[in-house]
N, C-alpha and C positions, 0 to 999 in steps of 0.2 A: 586667140580671140581678143578683138581691142573692148576692154569693158567702160561703160557707161561713164565711172570715173574718169576713166583715161581721157573720153571726149569731154568731160567738163572740164579737164585741165587744159584740152586744148583750146577751147572755145576761151574769147574775150570780146570786148565790145569795141567792135571793128570801127576803126577810124576813117577808114578809103575803101568803099569797096570797086570791083573791076567792073566798069558799067555794060562792058560787053559781053557779060557772064550771065546766063540767065538759070534758075533752080528751075528745074524740072518738076509739070505737073503732077506729075507723083508722089514726089517728095514735098511742095507744099500742102497737096494733101491731105498727106500723112501727117504734118505740122497743125494743120489744121485740123484733123480730127482730134489730133492730142489736145487743142485747147476747148472742143468740143465736149470732150469726155474728162474734162478738169472735174475736182470737186466741189462744191458752191455751197453755202449755208441752206439748209433745208433744201438743198436739192432745186434752189430757183432758177439757179441760173441768168442771176440779176444783171447780164452786161451782154451786148453781140459783137463780133467781129467781122471787120472791113478790111478787104482786102482789096489794094488799091493799085494798082498798075497802070491806071489812065497818066500819061505824062504831065500833062496840061493841070490834071489836078494837083498833082505831086509838085510841081513848080510852085503852084497856088500856096502848097502846103508848106514849102521850104521858106520860101518869104516869112510866114509867120514861126517859123523854127530856129532862126538864129542863123539861120541861113547855112544849114546844115546839112552838106553835101549826101550825107549817106540817103538822105528822101530821097533825092531824084537816081540817085549812082547805084542803088540797090537795084536786085528784080523785084521785088515782092515790099509792101510795104502794108504792116498790119497794123490797123486802129483800131484798140480798145476801147468801147463804148460803153459804159454805164445805164442805166436805166437813170431816170431822173427823178425816180420816184418809187416805191416800192407801195404801189397800190393794192385794194383789196382784188382789182384787177386781175393785176397780176400775179398775184397769189393763188386766186384761185384758177387760174390758165394752168399755173404749172401742177397744183395738186387735183385737177380734172384731168392733166395726161395725163398722169402718173396712175387714175384708175382707171383711164382707157389703155393704155399698155400692158397694167399687170390683170387687167379683167377683173379685180373686185374692188368692193371698199372695205375699210379696213376701220373699226372704231377710234381705234389707238391713235391712228392718221387722222381721223377725220374730228377730233377733238383738238389734236395739237393744230388741225388747220386754222382752230377756232380760235388757240390761243395765238397764233402767229398774226393773226388779222389784228387782233387787239394790241400786240406789241407794236405791229409797223405804223398802224393809227392813231398810239399816243406818242409814237418816234418823232413824227412830224417828216416834211416835204426834203429838207436838207440833212437830218441824221439818215433819213432813208439811202437816199444818193451815198453819203458818206460810206454808208454800209455797202451800197453796190460797188463803190469802186473797189474797196476793200478786194471784193471777191475777184475785178477782174485782175487784178495785178497775181491771182493764184493762175489767172489763164494764161497772162504774160511768163509765168514761173515754168507753166509747163509749156509754152511755146519755146521758151530757150531751152528747156532739156531736150524736146524732140526734134529742135534746129540742130543741136550740138549731136545728138544719135545721128542725124540724117548727114554730118560733116557738111551743116549750111552757116554760114556765118551771120551773127545778129547783134544789134545795137538796141538795149532797151533805152528808149527817150523819154524823158518827160518836161524837155527844154522845149514848148512851144504854148505857142496862146491857143486854150483850150476854146474860146468864146470865137476864134476865130475859124478854126480847125471845123468846130460844129457850125460855122455857116457853110464853108466851103462845102463839107458833107454834106448839109441838111439837116444835121440831126435832131434840132430842135421840133420838126415835124414827126418826127419819129416819138420823140418823149428820150431822147439820148442826151447822154452827155460825155465827149471824149474825154479819154481818161490819160492813158501811156499810150506810145508808139513803137511798132518794132521793124526797122527795115530787117531785109534778109535778103544775100547774095552771100556771094566770093569775094574775101578780102583781096587786094590789087597785092600785086608784087614787087612793088614799089611806092613810095609816098605815107606808108600808115606806121608816124612815130612809136606807135605802141605795139606794133605786132611782133617783135624779136624781144621786148622785154618781159623778166620773169612774170608771171603771175606771185601777188603778192594776196597773202592770206594770213590770220590769226595762227599762230599753231592750235592745234586740239587740245593743247594742255589749255590755253590762254581764252579757249572759245566754247570750249563743253565741260560740263558739269554734272558729275554723274549723281545722282540722290539715291541711292542704295538705303 
């Protein structure tokens, strides 16, 4: 049986996708579900996921993504968009959802709600956005691991103009801001300079410090 770590050893930031190959709906659904299930601070899920397959939209995004071909050659393009602010309305929406799903109210949980409302109010809009954006990267990590598990290639991307991508996807009207993108697909048989190079990571000794 192939282990998850072996899949992570197999994956790399794909530089050239085979545009003729599509990832099955079932695999995409499982990768998206991994993002939905990813942990987030206070369980707020302060970001949303856009799965872009429309070729015209992807061509527009490629124009503001340093002309990176992965944007248009991949099978599916994931765009992670964070809340532009962690507002009281959004905090209450998630806390109320928790109460509805669990079927009861907890005094400690409600006290925590009030504390969190005070924190986000004091922190301000931009700091709240930055906090939400960091949570989006947890979702990105879940997507990368899930894609590797499914033997789907993926390339995390920050190289794009988020302001223009926000316009293309009409994110401002949804009170969202694009943070990071993840093309998904299958590596091309030829033309990818990175595919056969050894994975480079620092050794465990130079990376992990154990404090006992």
